[in-house]
PQR file with spaces between the fields and no chain letter, atoms N, CA, C, O and H, PARSE charges and radii, in Angstrom:
ATOM       1  N    MET     1      -5.083   19.009   12.395 -0.4000 1.5000
ATOM       2  CA   MET     1      -5.741   20.325   11.959 -0.0000 2.0000
ATOM       3  C    MET     1      -7.088   19.931   11.213  0.5500 1.7000
ATOM       4  O    MET     1      -7.175   18.913   10.527 -0.5500 1.4000
ATOM       5  N    GLU     2      -8.066   20.773   11.396 -0.4000 1.5000
ATOM       6  CA   GLU     2      -9.287   20.656   10.758 -0.0000 2.0000
ATOM       7  C    GLU     2      -9.180   21.398    9.447  0.5500 1.7000
ATOM       8  O    GLU     2      -8.593   22.478    9.369 -0.5500 1.4000
ATOM       9  H    GLU     2      -7.995   21.600   11.953  0.4000 1.0000
ATOM      10  N    LEU     3      -9.758   20.801    8.413 -0.4000 1.5000
ATOM      11  CA   LEU     3      -9.874   21.345    7.119 -0.0000 2.0000
ATOM      12  C    LEU     3     -11.205   21.850    6.812  0.5500 1.7000
ATOM      13  O    LEU     3     -12.025   21.209    6.155 -0.5500 1.4000
ATOM      14  H    LEU     3     -10.235   19.925    8.476  0.4000 1.0000
ATOM      15  N    PHE     4     -11.429   23.125    7.345 -0.4000 1.5000
ATOM      16  CA   PHE     4     -12.657   23.675    7.201 -0.0000 2.0000
ATOM      17  C    PHE     4     -12.953   24.658    5.923  0.5500 1.7000
ATOM      18  O    PHE     4     -14.093   24.901    5.527 -0.5500 1.4000
ATOM      19  H    PHE     4     -10.763   23.647    7.879  0.4000 1.0000
ATOM      20  N    LEU     5     -11.848   25.149    5.381 -0.4000 1.5000
ATOM      21  CA   LEU     5     -11.949   25.800    4.057 -0.0000 2.0000
ATOM      22  C    LEU     5     -11.965   24.947    2.868  0.5500 1.7000
ATOM      23  O    LEU     5     -12.587   25.213    1.839 -0.5500 1.4000
ATOM      24  H    LEU     5     -10.922   24.953    5.702  0.4000 1.0000
ATOM      25  N    TYR     6     -11.173   23.803    3.087 -0.4000 1.5000
ATOM      26  CA   TYR     6     -11.129   22.737    1.959 -0.0000 2.0000
ATOM      27  C    TYR     6     -12.639   22.349    1.555  0.5500 1.7000
ATOM      28  O    TYR     6     -13.002   22.275    0.381 -0.5500 1.4000
ATOM      29  H    TYR     6     -10.668   23.587    3.922  0.4000 1.0000
ATOM      30  N    HIS     7     -13.398   22.134    2.553 -0.4000 1.5000
ATOM      31  CA   HIS     7     -14.735   21.612    2.304 -0.0000 2.0000
ATOM      32  C    HIS     7     -15.765   22.562    1.851  0.5500 1.7000
ATOM      33  O    HIS     7     -16.910   22.157    1.647 -0.5500 1.4000
ATOM      34  H    HIS     7     -13.104   22.194    3.507  0.4000 1.0000
ATOM      35  N    GLN     8     -15.428   23.848    1.671 -0.4000 1.5000
ATOM      36  CA   GLN     8     -16.262   24.966    1.109 -0.0000 2.0000
ATOM      37  C    GLN     8     -15.811   25.079   -0.393  0.5500 1.7000
ATOM      38  O    GLN     8     -16.461   25.809   -1.140 -0.5500 1.4000
ATOM      39  H    GLN     8     -14.499   24.177    1.837  0.4000 1.0000
ATOM      40  N    LEU     9     -14.754   24.404   -0.851 -0.4000 1.5000
ATOM      41  CA   LEU     9     -14.342   24.651   -2.135 -0.0000 2.0000
ATOM      42  C    LEU     9     -15.099   23.769   -3.220  0.5500 1.7000
ATOM      43  O    LEU     9     -15.676   22.747   -2.850 -0.5500 1.4000
ATOM      44  H    LEU     9     -14.225   23.811   -0.244  0.4000 1.0000
ATOM      45  N    GLY    10     -15.105   24.108   -4.400 -0.4000 1.5000
ATOM      46  CA   GLY    10     -15.695   23.408   -5.507 -0.0000 2.0000
ATOM      47  C    GLY    10     -14.807   22.324   -5.962  0.5500 1.7000
ATOM      48  O    GLY    10     -13.693   22.235   -5.448 -0.5500 1.4000
ATOM      49  H    GLY    10     -14.637   24.939   -4.701  0.4000 1.0000
ATOM      50  N    THR    11     -15.197   21.452   -6.914 -0.4000 1.5000
ATOM      51  CA   THR    11     -14.459   20.297   -7.280 -0.0000 2.0000
ATOM      52  C    THR    11     -13.240   20.694   -7.942  0.5500 1.7000
ATOM      53  O    THR    11     -12.242   20.066   -7.587 -0.5500 1.4000
ATOM      54  H    THR    11     -16.102   21.524   -7.331  0.4000 1.0000
ATOM      55  N    GLN    12     -13.075   21.613   -8.847 -0.4000 1.5000
ATOM      56  CA   GLN    12     -11.905   22.105   -9.488 -0.0000 2.0000
ATOM      57  C    GLN    12     -10.924   22.654   -8.547  0.5500 1.7000
ATOM      58  O    GLN    12      -9.733   22.355   -8.637 -0.5500 1.4000
ATOM      59  H    GLN    12     -13.886   22.123   -9.136  0.4000 1.0000
ATOM      60  N    SER    13     -11.403   23.488   -7.600 -0.4000 1.5000
ATOM      61  CA   SER    13     -10.573   23.937   -6.583 -0.0000 2.0000
ATOM      62  C    SER    13      -9.869   22.987   -5.697  0.5500 1.7000
ATOM      63  O    SER    13      -8.695   23.125   -5.352 -0.5500 1.4000
ATOM      64  H    SER    13     -12.370   23.730   -7.527  0.4000 1.0000
ATOM      65  N    LYS    14     -10.750   21.882   -5.298 -0.4000 1.5000
ATOM      66  CA   LYS    14     -10.083   20.845   -4.492 -0.0000 2.0000
ATOM      67  C    LYS    14      -9.066   20.017   -5.308  0.5500 1.7000
ATOM      68  O    LYS    14      -8.052   19.569   -4.773 -0.5500 1.4000
ATOM      69  H    LYS    14     -11.704   21.769   -5.578  0.4000 1.0000
ATOM      70  N    ARG    15      -9.368   19.812   -6.679 -0.4000 1.5000
ATOM      71  CA   ARG    15      -8.286   19.159   -7.466 -0.0000 2.0000
ATOM      72  C    ARG    15      -7.029   19.779   -7.625  0.5500 1.7000
ATOM      73  O    ARG    15      -5.967   19.155   -7.640 -0.5500 1.4000
ATOM      74  H    ARG    15     -10.192   20.176   -7.114  0.4000 1.0000
ATOM      75  N    CYS    16      -7.154   21.160   -7.758 -0.4000 1.5000
ATOM      76  CA   CYS    16      -5.939   22.172   -7.771 -0.0000 2.0000
ATOM      77  C    CYS    16      -5.080   22.069   -6.488  0.5500 1.7000
ATOM      78  O    CYS    16      -3.849   22.078   -6.504 -0.5500 1.4000
ATOM      79  H    CYS    16      -8.016   21.666   -7.746  0.4000 1.0000
ATOM      80  N    MET    17      -5.870   21.966   -5.335 -0.4000 1.5000
ATOM      81  CA   MET    17      -5.083   21.958   -4.092 -0.0000 2.0000
ATOM      82  C    MET    17      -4.333   20.618   -4.026  0.5500 1.7000
ATOM      83  O    MET    17      -3.258   20.577   -3.429 -0.5500 1.4000
ATOM      84  H    MET    17      -6.870   21.959   -5.322  0.4000 1.0000
ATOM      85  N    ARG    18      -4.823   19.563   -4.586 -0.4000 1.5000
ATOM      86  CA   ARG    18      -4.178   18.181   -4.422 -0.0000 2.0000
ATOM      87  C    ARG    18      -3.095   17.880   -5.519  0.5500 1.7000
ATOM      88  O    ARG    18      -2.301   16.942   -5.445 -0.5500 1.4000
ATOM      89  H    ARG    18      -5.696   19.596   -5.071  0.4000 1.0000
ATOM      90  N    ARG    19      -3.154   18.693   -6.439 -0.4000 1.5000
ATOM      91  CA   ARG    19      -2.121   18.546   -7.609 -0.0000 2.0000
ATOM      92  C    ARG    19      -0.751   18.726   -7.164  0.5500 1.7000
ATOM      93  O    ARG    19      -0.402   19.644   -6.422 -0.5500 1.4000
ATOM      94  H    ARG    19      -3.799   19.455   -6.499  0.4000 1.0000
ATOM      95  N    LEU    20       0.052   17.795   -7.651 -0.4000 1.5000
ATOM      96  CA   LEU    20       1.577   17.914   -7.234 -0.0000 2.0000
ATOM      97  C    LEU    20       2.421   18.425   -8.484  0.5500 1.7000
ATOM      98  O    LEU    20       3.344   19.234   -8.387 -0.5500 1.4000
ATOM      99  H    LEU    20      -0.231   17.050   -8.254  0.4000 1.0000
ATOM     100  N    LYS    21       1.987   17.852   -9.658 -0.4000 1.5000
ATOM     101  CA   LYS    21       2.902   18.032  -10.855 -0.0000 2.0000
ATOM     102  C    LYS    21       2.139   18.408  -11.975  0.5500 1.7000
ATOM     103  O    LYS    21       1.045   17.895  -12.210 -0.5500 1.4000
ATOM     104  H    LYS    21       1.237   17.195   -9.737  0.4000 1.0000
ATOM     105  N    ARG    22       2.701   19.352  -12.742 -0.4000 1.5000
ATOM     106  CA   ARG    22       2.053   19.673  -14.174 -0.0000 2.0000
ATOM     107  C    ARG    22       2.420   18.542  -15.119  0.5500 1.7000
ATOM     108  O    ARG    22       3.300   17.719  -14.870 -0.5500 1.4000
ATOM     109  H    ARG    22       3.590   19.768  -12.551  0.4000 1.0000
ATOM     110  N    PRO    23       1.712   18.562  -16.173 -0.5600 1.5000
ATOM     111  CA   PRO    23       2.089   17.660  -17.314  0.2800 2.0000
ATOM     112  C    PRO    23       3.599   17.865  -17.743  0.5500 1.7000
ATOM     113  O    PRO    23       4.108   18.982  -17.838 -0.5500 1.4000
ATOM     114  N    GLY    24       4.229   16.741  -17.980 -0.4000 1.5000
ATOM     115  CA   GLY    24       5.824   16.627  -18.155 -0.0000 2.0000
ATOM     116  C    GLY    24       6.540   16.689  -16.998  0.5500 1.7000
ATOM     117  O    GLY    24       7.761   16.840  -17.047 -0.5500 1.4000
ATOM     118  H    GLY    24       3.816   15.834  -17.903  0.4000 1.0000
ATOM     119  N    GLY    25       5.859   16.577  -15.787 -0.4000 1.5000
ATOM     120  CA   GLY    25       6.627   16.370  -14.501 -0.0000 2.0000
ATOM     121  C    GLY    25       7.177   17.687  -13.789  0.5500 1.7000
ATOM     122  O    GLY    25       7.906   17.587  -12.802 -0.5500 1.4000
ATOM     123  H    GLY    25       4.867   16.454  -15.746  0.4000 1.0000
ATOM     124  N    HIS    26       6.824   18.870  -14.295 -0.4000 1.5000
ATOM     125  CA   HIS    26       7.228   20.060  -13.682 -0.0000 2.0000
ATOM     126  C    HIS    26       6.427   20.164  -12.356  0.5500 1.7000
ATOM     127  O    HIS    26       5.296   19.681  -12.315 -0.5500 1.4000
ATOM     128  H    HIS    26       6.232   18.951  -15.096  0.4000 1.0000
ATOM     129  N    PRO    27       6.930   20.735  -11.341 -0.5600 1.5000
ATOM     130  CA   PRO    27       6.279   21.038  -10.046  0.2800 2.0000
ATOM     131  C    PRO    27       5.067   21.849  -10.191  0.5500 1.7000
ATOM     132  O    PRO    27       5.070   22.693  -11.087 -0.5500 1.4000
ATOM     133  N    TYR    28       4.064   21.728   -9.474 -0.4000 1.5000
ATOM     134  CA   TYR    28       2.809   22.554   -9.571 -0.0000 2.0000
ATOM     135  C    TYR    28       2.789   23.494   -8.397  0.5500 1.7000
ATOM     136  O    TYR    28       2.886   23.020   -7.265 -0.5500 1.4000
ATOM     137  H    TYR    28       4.061   21.042   -8.746  0.4000 1.0000
ATOM     138  N    THR    29       2.670   24.792   -8.580 -0.4000 1.5000
ATOM     139  CA   THR    29       2.479   25.853   -7.431 -0.0000 2.0000
ATOM     140  C    THR    29       1.081   26.369   -7.362  0.5500 1.7000
ATOM     141  O    THR    29       0.565   27.041   -8.255 -0.5500 1.4000
ATOM     142  H    THR    29       2.591   25.177   -9.499  0.4000 1.0000
ATOM     143  N    TYR    30       0.519   26.028   -6.291 -0.4000 1.5000
ATOM     144  CA   TYR    30      -0.879   26.312   -5.935 -0.0000 2.0000
ATOM     145  C    TYR    30      -0.949   27.870   -5.752  0.5500 1.7000
ATOM     146  O    TYR    30      -0.232   28.491   -4.968 -0.5500 1.4000
ATOM     147  H    TYR    30       0.938   25.481   -5.566  0.4000 1.0000
ATOM     148  N    ASN    31      -1.883   28.416   -6.555 -0.4000 1.5000
ATOM     149  CA   ASN    31      -2.026   29.895   -6.428 -0.0000 2.0000
ATOM     150  C    ASN    31      -3.591   30.180   -6.580  0.5500 1.7000
ATOM     151  O    ASN    31      -4.100   30.243   -7.699 -0.5500 1.4000
ATOM     152  H    ASN    31      -2.466   27.912   -7.191  0.4000 1.0000
ATOM     153  N    PRO    32      -4.339   30.351   -5.399 -0.5600 1.5000
ATOM     154  CA   PRO    32      -5.671   30.453   -5.645  0.2800 2.0000
ATOM     155  C    PRO    32      -6.106   31.798   -6.155  0.5500 1.7000
ATOM     156  O    PRO    32      -5.470   32.815   -5.877 -0.5500 1.4000
ATOM     157  N    LYS    33      -7.259   31.805   -6.949 -0.4000 1.5000
ATOM     158  CA   LYS    33      -7.589   32.895   -7.572 -0.0000 2.0000
ATOM     159  C    LYS    33      -8.281   34.011   -6.641  0.5500 1.7000
ATOM     160  O    LYS    33      -8.753   33.626   -5.571 -0.5500 1.4000
ATOM     161  H    LYS    33      -7.775   30.979   -7.175  0.4000 1.0000
ATOM     162  N    GLY    34      -8.355   35.192   -6.941 -0.4000 1.5000
ATOM     163  CA   GLY    34      -8.664   36.248   -6.145 -0.0000 2.0000
ATOM     164  C    GLY    34     -10.109   36.210   -5.893  0.5500 1.7000
ATOM     165  O    GLY    34     -10.528   36.584   -4.798 -0.5500 1.4000
ATOM     166  H    GLY    34      -7.972   35.504   -7.810  0.4000 1.0000
ATOM     167  N    ASN    35     -10.961   35.768   -6.863 -0.4000 1.5000
ATOM     168  CA   ASN    35     -12.469   35.800   -6.444 -0.0000 2.0000
ATOM     169  C    ASN    35     -12.711   34.666   -5.430  0.5500 1.7000
ATOM     170  O    ASN    35     -13.571   34.873   -4.574 -0.5500 1.4000
ATOM     171  H    ASN    35     -10.621   35.465   -7.753  0.4000 1.0000
ATOM     172  N    LEU    36     -12.032   33.456   -5.426 -0.4000 1.5000
ATOM     173  CA   LEU    36     -12.102   32.448   -4.557 -0.0000 2.0000
ATOM     174  C    LEU    36     -11.670   32.955   -3.133  0.5500 1.7000
ATOM     175  O    LEU    36     -12.308   32.585   -2.148 -0.5500 1.4000
ATOM     176  H    LEU    36     -11.334   33.288   -6.121  0.4000 1.0000
ATOM     177  N    LEU    37     -10.590   33.802   -3.016 -0.4000 1.5000
ATOM     178  CA   LEU    37     -10.258   34.222   -1.846 -0.0000 2.0000
ATOM     179  C    LEU    37     -11.115   35.311   -1.188  0.5500 1.7000
ATOM     180  O    LEU    37     -11.238   35.406    0.033 -0.5500 1.4000
ATOM     181  H    LEU    37     -10.072   34.103   -3.816  0.4000 1.0000
ATOM     182  N    GLU    38     -11.668   36.081   -2.030 -0.4000 1.5000
ATOM     183  CA   GLU    38     -12.740   37.100   -1.589 -0.0000 2.0000
ATOM     184  C    GLU    38     -13.978   36.393   -1.083  0.5500 1.7000
ATOM     185  O    GLU    38     -14.534   36.807   -0.066 -0.5500 1.4000
ATOM     186  H    GLU    38     -11.569   36.004   -3.022  0.4000 1.0000
ATOM     187  N    ARG    39     -14.458   35.289   -1.783 -0.4000 1.5000
ATOM     188  CA   ARG    39     -15.614   34.622   -1.442 -0.0000 2.0000
ATOM     189  C    ARG    39     -15.502   33.991    0.065  0.5500 1.7000
ATOM     190  O    ARG    39     -16.300   34.090    0.997 -0.5500 1.4000
ATOM     191  H    ARG    39     -14.006   34.953   -2.609  0.4000 1.0000
ATOM     192  N    LEU    40     -14.333   33.355   -0.003 -0.4000 1.5000
ATOM     193  CA   LEU    40     -13.998   32.564    1.420 -0.0000 2.0000
ATOM     194  C    LEU    40     -13.753   33.528    2.601  0.5500 1.7000
ATOM     195  O    LEU    40     -14.002   33.155    3.747 -0.5500 1.4000
ATOM     196  H    LEU    40     -13.685   33.275   -0.760  0.4000 1.0000
ATOM     197  N    ALA    41     -13.240   34.841    2.326 -0.4000 1.5000
ATOM     198  CA   ALA    41     -13.023   35.747    3.263 -0.0000 2.0000
ATOM     199  C    ALA    41     -14.395   36.250    3.725  0.5500 1.7000
ATOM     200  O    ALA    41     -14.667   36.337    4.922 -0.5500 1.4000
ATOM     201  H    ALA    41     -13.038   35.144    1.395  0.4000 1.0000
ATOM     202  N    ARG    42     -15.247   36.576    2.757 -0.4000 1.5000
ATOM     203  CA   ARG    42     -16.565   37.226    3.133 -0.0000 2.0000
ATOM     204  C    ARG    42     -17.339   36.110    3.858  0.5500 1.7000
ATOM     205  O    ARG    42     -17.904   36.418    4.907 -0.5500 1.4000
ATOM     206  H    ARG    42     -15.025   36.505    1.785  0.4000 1.0000
ATOM     207  N    ASP    43     -17.429   34.778    3.385 -0.4000 1.5000
ATOM     208  CA   ASP    43     -18.198   33.865    4.085 -0.0000 2.0000
ATOM     209  C    ASP    43     -17.795   33.459    5.415  0.5500 1.7000
ATOM     210  O    ASP    43     -18.585   33.049    6.266 -0.5500 1.4000
ATOM     211  H    ASP    43     -16.970   34.527    2.533  0.4000 1.0000
ATOM     212  N    ASN    44     -16.470   33.589    5.583 -0.4000 1.5000
ATOM     213  CA   ASN    44     -15.917   33.193    7.048 -0.0000 2.0000
ATOM     214  C    ASN    44     -15.478   34.325    7.971  0.5500 1.7000
ATOM     215  O    ASN    44     -15.012   34.098    9.088 -0.5500 1.4000
ATOM     216  H    ASN    44     -15.828   33.922    4.892  0.4000 1.0000
ATOM     217  N    GLY    45     -15.654   35.670    7.425 -0.4000 1.5000
ATOM     218  CA   GLY    45     -15.426   36.643    8.359 -0.0000 2.0000
ATOM     219  C    GLY    45     -13.774   36.765    8.605  0.5500 1.7000
ATOM     220  O    GLY    45     -13.319   37.090    9.702 -0.5500 1.4000
ATOM     221  H    GLY    45     -16.032   35.855    6.518  0.4000 1.0000
ATOM     222  N    MET    46     -13.004   36.488    7.541 -0.4000 1.5000
ATOM     223  CA   MET    46     -11.469   36.571    7.679 -0.0000 2.0000
ATOM     224  C    MET    46     -10.958   37.517    6.699  0.5500 1.7000
ATOM     225  O    MET    46     -11.704   37.919    5.806 -0.5500 1.4000
ATOM     226  H    MET    46     -13.374   36.224    6.650  0.4000 1.0000
ATOM     227  N    SER    47      -9.695   37.926    6.790 -0.4000 1.5000
ATOM     228  CA   SER    47      -9.203   38.782    5.814 -0.0000 2.0000
ATOM     229  C    SER    47      -8.657   37.916    4.624  0.5500 1.7000
ATOM     230  O    SER    47      -8.461   36.716    4.816 -0.5500 1.4000
ATOM     231  H    SER    47      -9.089   37.599    7.515  0.4000 1.0000
ATOM     232  N    ILE    48      -8.420   38.448    3.475 -0.4000 1.5000
ATOM     233  CA   ILE    48      -8.045   37.766    2.361 -0.0000 2.0000
ATOM     234  C    ILE    48      -6.667   37.002    2.727  0.5500 1.7000
ATOM     235  O    ILE    48      -6.517   35.803    2.497 -0.5500 1.4000
ATOM     236  H    ILE    48      -8.580   39.423    3.318  0.4000 1.0000
ATOM     237  N    GLU    49      -5.732   37.770    3.287 -0.4000 1.5000
ATOM     238  CA   GLU    49      -4.462   37.114    3.619 -0.0000 2.0000
ATOM     239  C    GLU    49      -4.519   36.038    4.538  0.5500 1.7000
ATOM     240  O    GLU    49      -3.788   35.051    4.443 -0.5500 1.4000
ATOM     241  H    GLU    49      -5.854   38.745    3.474  0.4000 1.0000
ATOM     242  N    GLU    50      -5.440   36.215    5.503 -0.4000 1.5000
ATOM     243  CA   GLU    50      -5.729   34.900    6.464 -0.0000 2.0000
ATOM     244  C    GLU    50      -6.180   33.744    5.870  0.5500 1.7000
ATOM     245  O    GLU    50      -5.858   32.640    6.310 -0.5500 1.4000
ATOM     246  H    GLU    50      -6.033   37.017    5.580  0.4000 1.0000
ATOM     247  N    VAL    51      -7.018   33.914    4.749 -0.4000 1.5000
ATOM     248  CA   VAL    51      -7.636   32.828    4.026 -0.0000 2.0000
ATOM     249  C    VAL    51      -6.622   32.251    3.200  0.5500 1.7000
ATOM     250  O    VAL    51      -6.513   31.026    3.146 -0.5500 1.4000
ATOM     251  H    VAL    51      -7.280   34.810    4.392  0.4000 1.0000
ATOM     252  N    ARG    52      -5.831   33.046    2.519 -0.4000 1.5000
ATOM     253  CA   ARG    52      -4.643   32.506    1.692 -0.0000 2.0000
ATOM     254  C    ARG    52      -3.754   31.667    2.470  0.5500 1.7000
ATOM     255  O    ARG    52      -3.373   30.574    2.050 -0.5500 1.4000
ATOM     256  H    ARG    52      -5.920   34.041    2.563  0.4000 1.0000
ATOM     257  N    ASN    53      -3.371   32.202    3.725 -0.4000 1.5000
ATOM     258  CA   ASN    53      -2.424   31.340    4.529 -0.0000 2.0000
ATOM     259  C    ASN    53      -3.120   30.053    5.002  0.5500 1.7000
ATOM     260  O    ASN    53      -2.482   29.004    5.096 -0.5500 1.4000
ATOM     261  H    ASN    53      -3.680   33.090    4.066  0.4000 1.0000
ATOM     262  N    ARG    54      -4.374   30.128    5.289 -0.4000 1.5000
ATOM     263  CA   ARG    54      -5.005   29.068    5.885 -0.0000 2.0000
ATOM     264  C    ARG    54      -5.184   27.970    4.732  0.5500 1.7000
ATOM     265  O    ARG    54      -4.959   26.785    4.981 -0.5500 1.4000
ATOM     266  H    ARG    54      -4.892   30.980    5.212  0.4000 1.0000
ATOM     267  N    LEU    55      -5.599   28.402    3.451 -0.4000 1.5000
ATOM     268  CA   LEU    55      -5.552   27.356    2.320 -0.0000 2.0000
ATOM     269  C    LEU    55      -4.136   26.670    2.207  0.5500 1.7000
ATOM     270  O    LEU    55      -4.018   25.446    2.142 -0.5500 1.4000
ATOM     271  H    LEU    55      -5.782   29.364    3.249  0.4000 1.0000
ATOM     272  N    LEU    56      -3.106   27.516    2.190 -0.4000 1.5000
ATOM     273  CA   LEU    56      -1.836   26.896    2.016 -0.0000 2.0000
ATOM     274  C    LEU    56      -1.349   25.961    3.143  0.5500 1.7000
ATOM     275  O    LEU    56      -0.506   25.085    2.949 -0.5500 1.4000
ATOM     276  H    LEU    56      -3.203   28.510    2.243  0.4000 1.0000
ATOM     277  N    LEU    57      -1.963   26.214    4.393 -0.4000 1.5000
ATOM     278  CA   LEU    57      -1.615   25.369    5.482 -0.0000 2.0000
ATOM     279  C    LEU    57      -2.441   24.022    5.215  0.5500 1.7000
ATOM     280  O    LEU    57      -1.870   22.941    5.367 -0.5500 1.4000
ATOM     281  H    LEU    57      -2.648   26.925    4.551  0.4000 1.0000
ATOM     282  N    GLU    58      -3.773   24.082    4.819 -0.4000 1.5000
ATOM     283  CA   GLU    58      -4.517   23.083    4.467 -0.0000 2.0000
ATOM     284  C    GLU    58      -4.047   22.199    3.351  0.5500 1.7000
ATOM     285  O    GLU    58      -4.087   20.969    3.378 -0.5500 1.4000
ATOM     286  H    GLU    58      -4.236   24.959    4.695  0.4000 1.0000
ATOM     287  N    ARG    59      -3.614   22.911    2.404 -0.4000 1.5000
ATOM     288  CA   ARG    59      -2.986   22.165    1.300 -0.0000 2.0000
ATOM     289  C    ARG    59      -1.592   21.302    1.765  0.5500 1.7000
ATOM     290  O    ARG    59      -1.316   20.237    1.214 -0.5500 1.4000
ATOM     291  H    ARG    59      -3.581   23.910    2.382  0.4000 1.0000
ATOM     292  N    LYS    60      -0.910   21.773    2.633 -0.4000 1.5000
ATOM     293  CA   LYS    60       0.162   21.200    3.163 -0.0000 2.0000
ATOM     294  C    LYS    60      -0.231   19.994    3.976  0.5500 1.7000
ATOM     295  O    LYS    60       0.465   18.979    3.939 -0.5500 1.4000
ATOM     296  H    LYS    60      -1.134   22.639    3.081  0.4000 1.0000
ATOM     297  N    GLU    61      -1.338   20.071    4.719 -0.4000 1.5000
ATOM     298  CA   GLU    61      -1.808   18.875    5.476 -0.0000 2.0000
ATOM     299  C    GLU    61      -2.383   17.870    4.523  0.5500 1.7000
ATOM     300  O    GLU    61      -2.240   16.674    4.775 -0.5500 1.4000
ATOM     301  H    GLU    61      -1.904   20.895    4.748  0.4000 1.0000
ATOM     302  N    LEU    62      -3.069   18.290    3.372 -0.4000 1.5000
ATOM     303  CA   LEU    62      -3.593   17.299    2.485 -0.0000 2.0000
ATOM     304  C    LEU    62      -2.479   16.503    1.844  0.5500 1.7000
ATOM     305  O    LEU    62      -2.484   15.274    1.769 -0.5500 1.4000
ATOM     306  H    LEU    62      -3.185   19.262    3.167  0.4000 1.0000
ATOM     307  N    LEU    63      -1.524   17.295    1.388 -0.4000 1.5000
ATOM     308  CA   LEU    63      -0.410   16.536    0.683 -0.0000 2.0000
ATOM     309  C    LEU    63       0.349   15.532    1.660  0.5500 1.7000
ATOM     310  O    LEU    63       0.731   14.419    1.298 -0.5500 1.4000
ATOM     311  H    LEU    63      -1.520   18.293    1.449  0.4000 1.0000
ATOM     312  N    ARG    64       0.518   16.037    2.902 -0.4000 1.5000
ATOM     313  CA   ARG    64       1.112   15.221    3.898 -0.0000 2.0000
ATOM     314  C    ARG    64       0.527   13.820    4.184  0.5500 1.7000
ATOM     315  O    ARG    64       1.180   12.781    4.282 -0.5500 1.4000
ATOM     316  H    ARG    64       0.208   16.941    3.196  0.4000 1.0000
ATOM     317  N    HIS    65      -0.776   13.956    4.301 -0.4000 1.5000
ATOM     318  CA   HIS    65      -1.544   12.782    4.719 -0.0000 2.0000
ATOM     319  C    HIS    65      -2.180   12.081    3.546  0.5500 1.7000
ATOM     320  O    HIS    65      -2.801   11.038    3.751 -0.5500 1.4000
ATOM     321  H    HIS    65      -1.307   14.800    4.222  0.4000 1.0000
ATOM     322  N    GLY    66      -2.073   12.556    2.389 -0.4000 1.5000
ATOM     323  CA   GLY    66      -2.456   11.924    1.027 -0.0000 2.0000
ATOM     324  C    GLY    66      -3.972   11.779    0.953  0.5500 1.7000
ATOM     325  O    GLY    66      -4.397   10.752    0.424 -0.5500 1.4000
ATOM     326  H    GLY    66      -1.568   13.403    2.223  0.4000 1.0000
ATOM     327  N    GLU    67      -4.838   12.673    1.414 -0.4000 1.5000
ATOM     328  CA   GLU    67      -6.189   12.536    1.405 -0.0000 2.0000
ATOM     329  C    GLU    67      -6.642   12.837   -0.031  0.5500 1.7000
ATOM     330  O    GLU    67      -7.836   12.785   -0.326 -0.5500 1.4000
ATOM     331  H    GLU    67      -4.493   13.508    1.843  0.4000 1.0000
């Protein structure tokens, strides 16, 4: 799977996608901000829901391969 949305993210957003746990060992749930979803949807000609689903798929791939 090609990670095309991941490469359009800023440094903090990339770190959030790769994060597994919160301090104290609690699991981390990735929840992208609305303005990020809107920007990526506008730049790529996709709907906000498509962008959200694509980001979650790309996150799953990143965590699976440990990049």
